[in-house]
C-alpha positions as CSV (number, residue, x, y, z in Angstrom):
1,M,48.9,-16.6,-9.5
2,Y,52.7,-16.7,-9.8
3,L,54.0,-19.4,-11.9
4,D,56.2,-22.5,-10.8
5,Y,59.4,-20.9,-13.0
6,L,61.8,-18.2,-13.0
7,V,62.5,-15.9,-16.4
8,N,64.8,-13.0,-16.8
9,V,63.5,-9.7,-15.9
10,P,62.7,-8.0,-19.3
11,D,64.9,-5.7,-21.0
12,E,62.5,-3.1,-21.4
13,K,64.3,0.2,-20.5
14,G,62.2,3.0,-19.0
15,K,59.0,0.9,-18.9
16,I,60.3,-1.9,-15.9
17,T,59.8,-0.4,-12.2
18,F,59.9,-2.1,-9.0
19,R,58.1,-2.3,-5.8
20,E,58.7,-3.3,-2.5
21,K,55.7,-4.6,-0.4
22,G,56.5,-6.6,3.0
23,S,59.5,-8.9,2.1
24,A,58.7,-9.2,-1.6
25,K,59.7,-7.1,-4.6
26,Y,57.7,-6.8,-7.1
27,V,58.0,-6.2,-11.1
28,Y,55.9,-3.7,-13.0
29,Y,55.3,-3.2,-16.5
30,E,54.4,0.0,-18.5
31,Y,52.4,-0.9,-21.2
32,E,50.8,2.6,-22.1
33,R,50.9,6.1,-21.6
34,V,47.8,8.2,-22.7
35,Y,48.0,12.2,-22.6
36,D,44.6,14.3,-21.9
37,P,45.4,17.3,-24.2
38,K,42.5,19.0,-21.7
39,R,44.3,18.3,-18.7
40,K,47.7,18.1,-20.4
41,Y,48.8,15.0,-18.5
42,T,49.7,11.7,-19.2
43,T,48.3,8.9,-17.5
44,V,50.9,6.0,-17.1
45,K,49.5,2.6,-17.0
46,R,51.2,0.0,-15.2
47,S,50.2,-3.5,-14.5
48,T,52.2,-6.5,-12.0
49,I,54.3,-8.9,-14.3
50,G,56.1,-10.9,-11.4
51,K,58.0,-11.1,-8.3
52,L,61.4,-10.8,-8.2
53,S,63.4,-14.0,-7.0
54,D,65.1,-13.9,-3.9
55,E,68.3,-15.7,-5.0
56,D,68.6,-13.6,-8.2
57,P,67.9,-10.2,-8.6
58,N,67.8,-10.8,-12.6
59,R,65.3,-13.5,-12.2
60,M,61.3,-13.2,-11.4
61,R,58.8,-15.7,-10.9
62,P,56.4,-14.5,-13.5
63,N,52.2,-14.1,-13.0
64,E,49.6,-14.7,-16.1
65,N,50.0,-10.8,-17.0
66,F,53.7,-11.6,-18.4
67,R,52.6,-14.5,-20.4
68,K,50.1,-11.5,-21.9
69,F,52.7,-9.3,-22.7
70,F,55.4,-11.1,-23.2
71,P,53.9,-14.4,-25.2
72,D,57.3,-15.3,-26.9
73,V,59.4,-15.6,-24.1
74,E,59.9,-19.3,-23.5
75,V,58.3,-21.4,-21.0
76,P,59.8,-24.3,-19.4
77,E,58.5,-27.9,-20.5
78,E,55.5,-28.6,-18.4
79,R,55.5,-31.4,-15.7
80,A,53.6,-34.2,-17.0
81,D,53.2,-35.6,-13.9
82,A,53.6,-33.9,-10.3
83,G,53.3,-37.1,-8.7
84,R,51.1,-38.1,-6.6
85,S,50.9,-38.8,-2.7
86,S,51.2,-42.2,-1.5
87,A,47.9,-41.5,0.5
88,L,45.2,-39.7,-1.1
89,K,41.8,-38.0,1.0
90,A,39.4,-39.7,-1.1
91,G,35.8,-39.4,0.9
92,T,34.5,-35.8,-0.3
93,Y,35.9,-36.1,-3.3
94,M,33.5,-39.2,-3.8
95,V,30.6,-36.5,-2.8
96,I,31.6,-34.1,-4.9
97,N,31.5,-36.3,-8.0
98,K,28.2,-37.7,-6.9
99,V,27.0,-34.0,-6.7
100,V,28.2,-32.8,-10.1
101,K,26.9,-35.8,-12.0
102,E,23.6,-35.3,-10.7
103,L,23.1,-31.5,-10.8
104,G,24.9,-32.3,-14.8
105,L,27.4,-30.0,-14.5
106,V,30.1,-32.1,-15.8
107,E,28.0,-32.6,-19.5
108,K,27.7,-28.7,-19.5
109,L,30.9,-28.0,-18.8
110,E,32.6,-30.0,-21.5
111,T,30.3,-28.3,-23.9
112,A,31.1,-24.9,-23.0
113,F,34.9,-25.8,-22.1
114,G,35.9,-28.9,-23.4
115,I,36.9,-32.0,-21.8
116,R,40.4,-31.2,-20.2
117,N,39.4,-27.5,-18.9
118,S,35.6,-28.9,-17.3
119,G,38.2,-30.9,-15.4
120,L,40.1,-28.2,-14.5
121,I,37.5,-26.0,-13.1
122,L,35.4,-28.6,-11.3
123,D,39.1,-29.4,-10.0
124,L,39.3,-25.6,-8.5
125,A,35.9,-25.6,-7.5
126,A,36.6,-28.6,-5.7
127,Y,39.9,-27.4,-4.3
128,S,37.8,-24.3,-2.9
129,V,34.9,-25.9,-1.6
130,I,37.4,-28.6,0.9
131,T,40.5,-26.0,1.9
132,E,38.2,-22.8,1.9
133,N,40.8,-21.3,-0.1
134,N,40.7,-20.1,-4.2
135,A,44.9,-19.1,-3.6
136,A,46.0,-20.9,-7.1
137,Q,49.2,-21.1,-5.2
138,Y,48.0,-23.9,-3.3
139,Y,46.4,-26.0,-5.6
140,P,49.5,-28.0,-6.6
141,D,49.4,-29.4,-2.9
142,Y,46.0,-30.1,-3.2
143,A,46.3,-32.1,-6.5
144,Y,48.9,-33.8,-4.8
145,N,47.1,-35.8,-2.5
146,H,43.3,-35.9,-3.7
147,P,41.8,-37.5,-6.7
148,L,40.9,-35.1,-9.8
149,F,38.4,-34.4,-12.0
150,T,41.0,-33.9,-15.2
151,P,41.1,-36.9,-17.6
152,N,43.2,-40.0,-16.3
153,M,43.3,-37.7,-12.8
154,R,46.4,-35.4,-14.5
155,A,47.6,-33.0,-12.2
156,Y,48.6,-29.4,-14.5
157,S,51.3,-27.7,-13.6
158,D,50.9,-24.0,-12.6
159,S,51.5,-22.4,-16.2
160,T,48.6,-24.4,-17.4
161,I,46.4,-23.0,-15.1
162,S,47.4,-19.7,-15.7
163,D,46.3,-20.3,-19.5
164,F,43.3,-21.7,-18.7
165,L,42.7,-18.5,-16.5
166,R,44.0,-16.3,-19.1
167,D,42.1,-17.7,-22.2
168,S,38.9,-18.9,-21.1
169,S,36.2,-16.6,-23.1
170,G,33.4,-15.1,-21.5
171,D,31.4,-17.0,-24.9
172,Q,32.5,-20.2,-22.9
173,R,31.0,-18.9,-19.7
174,Q,27.7,-17.6,-21.2
175,I,27.2,-21.0,-22.7
176,F,27.4,-22.8,-19.3
177,L,24.9,-20.5,-18.1
178,N,22.6,-20.6,-20.8
179,L,22.9,-24.7,-20.6
180,W,22.1,-24.3,-16.6
181,N,19.3,-21.8,-16.6
182,E,17.4,-23.8,-19.9
183,E,16.3,-26.9,-18.7
184,R,14.2,-25.1,-15.8
185,N,10.4,-25.1,-15.7
186,K,9.9,-21.6,-17.3
187,R,5.8,-22.2,-16.5
188,E,5.3,-22.7,-12.6
189,R,6.0,-19.7,-10.5
190,I,9.1,-19.9,-8.7
191,Y,10.5,-17.4,-6.2
192,V,14.1,-15.9,-6.7
193,S,16.2,-14.5,-3.8
194,Y,18.6,-11.9,-5.0
195,D,21.3,-10.3,-3.4
196,S,24.4,-9.0,-3.6
197,T,27.8,-8.3,-1.6
198,N,31.2,-6.6,-2.5
199,K,34.9,-8.2,-2.4
200,N,38.1,-7.2,-2.3
201,C,40.7,-6.9,-4.9
202,E,44.4,-5.6,-4.9
203,A,45.2,-6.1,-9.0
204,G,46.2,-3.1,-10.9
205,D,44.7,-4.0,-14.2
206,V,41.0,-5.5,-13.3
207,S,38.7,-2.9,-14.8
208,M,35.6,-3.1,-12.7
209,I,37.1,-2.4,-9.4
210,E,36.5,0.9,-8.1
211,Y,36.6,2.2,-4.4
212,G,32.6,2.0,-3.5
213,A,30.6,1.5,-0.3
214,A,32.3,-1.7,0.9
215,K,30.0,-3.4,3.6
216,T,33.5,-4.0,5.4
217,D,35.3,-1.2,4.4
218,A,39.0,-2.8,4.3
219,G,40.6,0.3,2.6
220,L,40.5,-1.8,-0.8
221,P,39.2,-1.1,-4.1
222,I,35.9,-3.3,-4.5
223,F,34.0,-5.1,-6.9
224,N,30.3,-6.0,-6.5
225,Y,28.9,-9.7,-6.9
226,A,25.3,-10.6,-6.8
227,I,23.7,-14.1,-7.1
228,S,19.9,-15.2,-8.1
229,Y,18.8,-18.1,-6.0
230,D,15.8,-20.3,-7.1
231,V,14.0,-20.8,-3.8
232,N,11.9,-23.5,-5.2
233,N,14.4,-25.8,-6.5
234,R,17.3,-24.5,-4.0
235,E,19.9,-23.9,-6.2
236,P,22.0,-20.7,-7.5
237,L,20.7,-19.8,-11.2
238,M,23.3,-17.2,-12.5
239,Y,25.8,-14.1,-11.0
240,E,26.7,-11.1,-12.0
241,K,29.3,-8.7,-11.1
242,Y,29.9,-4.9,-11.8
243,P,31.8,-2.1,-10.8
244,G,32.2,-1.3,-7.2
245,S,30.9,2.6,-7.3
246,I,27.5,1.2,-8.6
247,N,24.9,0.7,-5.7
248,D,22.7,-2.3,-5.1
249,V,18.9,-0.4,-6.1
250,S,20.2,0.4,-9.6
251,Q,21.5,-2.9,-10.5
252,L,18.6,-4.2,-9.7
253,Q,16.8,-3.6,-13.0
254,Y,19.8,-4.9,-14.9
255,M,19.5,-8.1,-13.1
256,I,16.0,-7.9,-14.0
257,A,16.0,-7.5,-17.6
258,K,18.9,-10.4,-17.4
259,V,16.0,-12.8,-15.8
260,K,13.5,-12.1,-18.9
261,G,16.9,-12.8,-21.3
262,Y,16.7,-16.0,-19.6
263,S,12.7,-16.6,-20.6
264,Y,11.8,-16.6,-16.9
265,N,8.5,-15.4,-17.0
266,N,6.5,-16.3,-14.0
267,I,8.3,-15.4,-11.6
268,G,8.7,-13.5,-8.2
269,F,11.6,-12.0,-6.3
270,I,12.3,-12.2,-2.5
271,L,14.5,-8.7,-1.9
272,D,16.1,-7.2,1.1
273,R,15.2,-3.9,2.6
274,G,18.1,-2.3,0.6
275,Y,16.5,-2.7,-2.6
276,F,13.3,-1.6,-1.4
277,S,12.6,2.0,-3.8
278,K,9.7,3.2,-5.7
279,E,11.6,2.9,-8.8
280,N,12.2,-1.0,-8.5
281,L,8.4,-1.5,-7.2
282,K,7.4,0.1,-10.5
283,F,10.0,-1.7,-13.0
284,M,8.9,-4.9,-11.4
285,D,5.5,-3.8,-12.1
286,D,6.1,-3.1,-15.8
287,N,7.7,-6.3,-15.9
288,G,5.1,-8.5,-14.5
289,F,7.0,-9.8,-11.7
290,A,5.9,-10.3,-8.4
291,F,8.1,-9.6,-5.5
292,I,8.3,-9.8,-1.9
293,I,10.3,-7.1,0.2
294,M,11.3,-6.5,3.6
295,V,10.8,-2.6,4.1
296,K,12.8,-0.7,7.0
297,G,10.2,0.3,10.0
298,I,11.4,3.7,9.8
299,K,9.7,4.5,6.4
300,D,7.2,6.9,7.1
301,F,4.3,5.0,5.6
302,I,5.3,1.6,7.4
303,H,5.8,3.9,10.7
304,D,1.8,5.4,9.9
305,Q,0.6,2.1,9.3
306,I,1.9,0.5,11.9
307,H,0.3,3.2,14.2
308,Q,-3.1,2.4,12.7
309,Q,-2.9,-1.0,13.2
310,K,-0.9,-0.7,17.0
311,G,-2.8,-3.0,19.4
312,S,-4.9,-4.7,17.0
313,F,-2.9,-7.9,16.9
314,E,0.2,-7.8,19.0
315,S,-1.6,-10.2,21.5
316,N,-3.9,-11.8,19.5
317,W,-3.9,-15.5,19.5
318,E,-5.4,-16.3,16.2
319,N,-2.6,-14.0,14.7
320,Q,0.7,-15.6,16.3
321,I,2.9,-17.1,13.5
322,A,4.2,-19.6,15.8
323,E,7.5,-21.0,13.5
324,F,8.7,-17.3,13.6
325,G,8.3,-16.2,17.2
326,V,5.8,-13.4,15.7
327,Y,2.1,-12.3,15.7
328,G,1.5,-10.4,12.2
329,K,-1.4,-9.0,10.2
330,T,-2.1,-8.1,6.8
331,V,-3.5,-4.8,5.1
332,H,-4.3,-4.0,1.8
333,T,-3.7,-0.4,0.8
334,F,-1.2,2.2,-1.6
335,V,2.2,2.1,-0.4
336,Y,3.1,5.5,-2.3
337,A,0.1,8.5,-2.7
338,S,1.4,7.9,-6.5
339,D,0.6,4.1,-6.4
340,T,-1.5,3.4,-9.2
341,R,-2.5,-0.1,-7.1
342,K,-2.6,-1.3,-3.9
343,R,0.0,-3.5,-2.1
344,Y,0.0,-6.2,0.3
345,V,1.5,-5.1,3.7
346,H,2.1,-7.4,6.4
347,M,2.9,-5.9,9.6
348,Y,4.5,-8.1,12.5
349,Y,5.4,-7.9,16.0
350,S,8.2,-9.9,18.1
351,A,8.3,-9.4,21.6
352,A,11.4,-11.0,21.5
353,K,12.9,-8.6,19.4
354,A,11.5,-5.5,20.8
355,A,13.5,-6.5,23.9
356,G,16.9,-6.6,22.4
357,E,16.1,-3.6,19.7
358,R,14.6,-1.5,22.8
359,A,18.3,-2.3,24.8
360,R,20.2,-1.2,22.1
361,F,18.7,1.8,21.2
362,E,18.2,3.1,24.7
363,E,22.0,2.2,25.2
364,N,23.0,4.3,22.3
365,I,20.8,7.3,23.0
366,Q,22.8,7.0,26.6
367,Q,26.4,7.2,24.8
368,M,25.0,9.7,22.4
369,Q,23.7,11.9,25.8
370,S,27.4,11.0,27.7
371,F,29.3,12.1,24.7
372,L,27.6,15.5,24.3
373,D,28.3,16.1,28.0
374,A,31.8,15.1,27.5
375,H,32.1,17.7,24.6
376,R,30.1,20.5,26.1
377,N,31.0,24.1,25.2
378,E,33.3,23.0,22.5
379,D,33.0,24.7,18.9
380,R,32.2,21.5,17.2
381,E,29.7,19.5,14.8
382,F,28.6,16.7,15.6
383,G,26.6,15.1,12.9
384,P,23.0,14.4,11.5
385,T,22.2,11.5,14.0
386,F,23.4,13.4,16.9
387,E,21.2,16.2,15.6
388,K,18.1,13.7,14.6
389,Y,17.7,12.8,18.7
390,F,18.9,16.2,20.2
391,F,18.4,19.9,20.0
392,L,21.8,21.2,20.6
393,H,21.5,24.9,22.3
394,R,24.8,26.7,21.4
395,D,26.4,29.8,22.9
396,K,25.8,32.8,20.7
397,E,29.3,34.1,21.3
398,S,31.6,30.6,21.3
399,G,29.2,28.2,19.4
400,G,29.9,25.9,21.7
401,V,26.9,23.2,23.0
402,V,25.9,24.3,26.3
403,Y,22.8,22.0,26.6
404,A,21.9,19.2,24.4
405,E,17.8,18.6,25.1
406,P,16.7,15.3,24.1
407,K,14.2,15.3,21.3
408,L,11.6,13.4,23.5
409,Q,8.6,12.5,21.0
410,I,11.3,11.4,18.3
411,I,12.6,9.0,20.7
412,R,9.3,7.5,22.3
413,D,8.0,6.9,18.4
414,E,11.3,4.9,17.8
415,L,10.6,3.2,20.9
416,E,7.4,2.1,20.0
417,L,8.5,0.7,17.1
418,C,10.7,-1.3,18.6
419,G,10.0,-5.4,17.6
420,Y,7.6,-4.4,14.4
421,F,8.9,-4.8,11.0
422,A,7.0,-4.8,7.6
423,I,7.0,-7.0,4.3
424,I,5.1,-6.1,1.1
425,T,4.0,-8.1,-1.5
426,S,2.3,-7.7,-5.1
427,E,0.3,-10.5,-4.7
428,K,-2.3,-11.6,-2.4
429,M,-1.2,-13.8,0.7
430,N,-1.2,-13.9,4.3
431,A,1.2,-12.4,6.9
432,K,2.2,-16.5,7.7
433,Q,2.9,-17.0,3.9
434,A,4.8,-13.8,3.3
435,I,7.1,-14.3,6.3
436,S,7.6,-18.3,5.2
437,L,8.5,-16.9,1.7
438,Y,10.8,-14.5,2.8
439,K,12.5,-16.4,5.4
440,N,13.8,-18.6,2.1
441,R,16.2,-16.0,1.5
442,D,17.9,-17.1,4.7
443,V,19.8,-19.8,2.2
444,S,21.0,-17.4,-0.1
445,E,22.2,-15.1,2.5
446,K,24.4,-18.3,3.9
447,L,25.4,-18.8,0.3
448,F,27.2,-15.1,0.6
449,R,28.6,-16.3,3.9
450,A,29.8,-19.3,2.6
451,D,31.3,-17.7,-0.8
452,K,33.5,-15.4,1.5
453,S,34.1,-17.9,4.2
454,Y,34.3,-21.4,3.2
455,L,35.1,-20.4,-0.2
456,G,37.9,-18.4,0.0
457,N,36.5,-15.8,-2.3
458,G,36.2,-13.0,-0.3
459,V,39.6,-11.4,-2.0
460,L,40.3,-12.1,-5.5
461,R,44.3,-13.1,-5.9
462,V,44.6,-12.2,-9.5
463,A,46.6,-9.8,-12.1
464,S,44.3,-9.5,-15.0
465,Q,40.5,-9.0,-16.0
466,E,40.2,-12.4,-17.9
467,A,41.7,-14.1,-14.7
468,A,39.4,-12.3,-12.7
469,D,36.4,-13.1,-15.1
470,N,37.5,-17.0,-14.9
471,K,37.8,-17.0,-11.0
472,I,34.4,-15.5,-10.7
473,F,33.3,-18.0,-12.6
474,I,35.0,-20.8,-10.8
475,G,33.7,-19.6,-7.5
476,F,29.8,-19.9,-9.0
477,I,30.7,-23.4,-9.5
478,A,31.8,-23.7,-6.5
479,L,28.8,-22.1,-4.8
480,I,26.7,-24.6,-6.4
481,I,28.2,-27.6,-5.6
482,R,28.3,-26.3,-1.9
483,C,25.0,-25.1,-1.7
484,R,23.4,-29.1,-3.0
485,I,26.0,-30.4,-0.1
486,Y,24.2,-28.1,2.4
487,T,20.5,-28.8,1.1
488,V,21.3,-32.7,1.2
489,L,22.2,-32.5,4.5
490,K,19.9,-30.3,6.1
491,D,17.4,-32.5,4.8
492,K,18.9,-35.4,6.1
493,V,19.2,-33.8,9.5
494,S,15.9,-32.4,9.3
495,T,14.6,-36.3,9.4
496,M,16.6,-37.6,12.4
497,V,15.5,-37.0,16.2
498,K,19.1,-36.7,17.7
499,K,20.6,-33.4,15.5
500,P,24.4,-34.8,15.2
501,N,27.0,-31.9,15.3
502,Y,29.0,-33.3,12.3
503,F,26.4,-32.4,9.4
504,T,27.5,-28.9,8.7
505,V,29.2,-28.8,5.7
506,P,32.7,-27.7,7.1
507,A,32.0,-30.7,9.9
508,A,30.9,-32.9,7.1
509,I,34.5,-32.5,4.9
510,R,36.3,-32.8,7.8
511,E,35.0,-36.4,8.4
512,L,34.8,-37.4,4.9
513,E,38.6,-36.1,4.3
514,K,39.7,-39.3,6.6
515,I,39.0,-41.2,4.2
516,E,42.3,-42.2,2.7
517,L,43.1,-44.3,0.0
518,C,46.7,-45.6,0.7
519,R,49.2,-46.6,-2.0
520,H,50.9,-50.3,-1.6
521,L,54.4,-51.9,-3.3
522,D,51.8,-53.0,-6.5
523,N,51.5,-49.3,-6.8
524,V,47.8,-50.3,-6.6
525,Y,45.4,-47.8,-4.0
526,R,43.8,-49.5,-1.3
527,M,41.0,-48.0,1.5
528,D,43.5,-47.7,4.4
529,H,40.5,-49.1,7.2
530,A,36.7,-49.3,6.9
531,V,34.4,-46.6,6.8
532,T,33.4,-45.4,10.5
533,K,29.9,-45.0,11.3
534,T,29.8,-41.6,11.3
535,Q,31.4,-41.4,7.6
536,K,28.3,-43.8,6.9
537,E,25.9,-41.5,7.9
538,I,27.1,-38.5,6.0
539,L,27.7,-40.5,2.8
540,S,24.2,-41.9,3.4
541,A,22.7,-38.8,2.8
542,F,24.4,-38.6,-0.9
543,G,23.0,-42.1,-1.6
544,I,26.6,-43.6,-1.3
545,E,26.3,-46.7,1.0
546,S,29.6,-47.9,2.4
547,S,30.0,-51.2,0.5
548,H,30.2,-48.6,-3.0
549,V,33.2,-46.7,-1.3
550,K,35.6,-49.9,-2.2
551,Y,34.2,-49.8,-5.9
552,K,34.9,-46.1,-6.0
553,A,38.3,-46.6,-4.4
554,A,39.5,-49.4,-7.1
555,F,37.8,-47.1,-10.0
556,I,40.3,-44.2,-8.8
557,S,43.3,-46.5,-8.4
558,E,42.5,-47.7,-11.9
559,T,42.0,-44.3,-13.1
560,L,45.5,-43.0,-12.1
561,R,47.3,-46.4,-13.3
562,E,46.0,-45.7,-16.7
563,G,47.0,-42.1,-16.1
564,T,50.5,-43.2,-15.7
565,K,50.9,-45.4,-19.1
């Protein structure tokens, strides 16, 4: 985040360097040199501290790193009031205000961060939800034409926001997470959906970013981000961040230890197929946690189980699970030969899934065959996937492939597995119960999609570890808010005979943003026009009657008037 004022480029001979990127020229500060006596090599550590002014090459716009390395440089006086637009978009703010109060976010954030900073957090979170962006440099534009959560709805300057992002501590974030989790009913069994993703970050002074196995590789260093989602109460419980080189499977065990730290004991985990491993199953057994986990059909023991049960349930009407368009059957058996306890293995078959998978698999085999034919007699390696499905007969002298023979039995086996999948549970339940619980993780998957696509959090735009930590936390608060909006709208539309297309979160926000307050000559903000029928339906989902909108508009106007006194 670059601040909204200029300073002189520091006069630090030998420590200031410049780097051009596109049309901008960035200023770097060398803050440390580390000599490695074994390698006889010195590592230079640099960090971005600003961006050169287009008008004056001796001046630059600083970022939060500049404030850290050069704290004695005088900061221009903060703008007490950045002004307000004569038209404020107030509809979504009213909904978010209702949501954060119902969730108890205001009290918990104030306890952890204080009144002013809790307001800043909610404003930055609301900005992310409404604009689908997390770039802090555009936040002043949002504050100009929206009501705010800060005391007297004060619009703070870029430098104040930068100070907050740099100075808020891990202790404060942990206090909030403790408060957020302590009110849960720890006695009743709850199922937690756990999943992770990775995010890009280009900053050079963020310790947790590393090059790793990115789900969508943009060629940038990444960090991993995981969320635990309470399926029962439909709320995110906690988040964690960890370096990009650590894989999901190994991190799961650390997350389970954190869950125990919040005193969750009667808990079960709903996990995607990526977390399936012998070690993870044993770890959850040892800690007394139940689990529901999807398994890839190609796993050997699932392959064997499906072949044993094949033909016994796929056309049996009593095995049909109509809600999900599948047939299912449960067996009680050992998963691994070394297992000390049996698991419940739920096998499913979907004719629609089989048709799609079969068509894709056949197309892949045909493309591989064509590729091999096109490169016949070439001395080259084709990779393990080709060798899995084809015998590659090579010429002894040239080494080129003269004939690619399909491995018919392997191809036949995979074609026979099309449409089958399995879920393993530690607790006794039938196939319908298992898939119903597993499908609840769809909401957590939507959370990740929302976080990247609708909250602008696919990339962190920060220059320091402290700012990264706080921006991730604000993203988690935004996720809690958006998740509640999503579930409220989903519950509302489920009761309606006709399903309107404006009950998605983006569509509802677009509609609510049309509710504007206009400032008149007496400096009072008033409703520009009555609430529309569509807006009434959306507001009613949150328990906001159209008659209350006028009252809320008057409250916003009075708060702004008090703030200018």
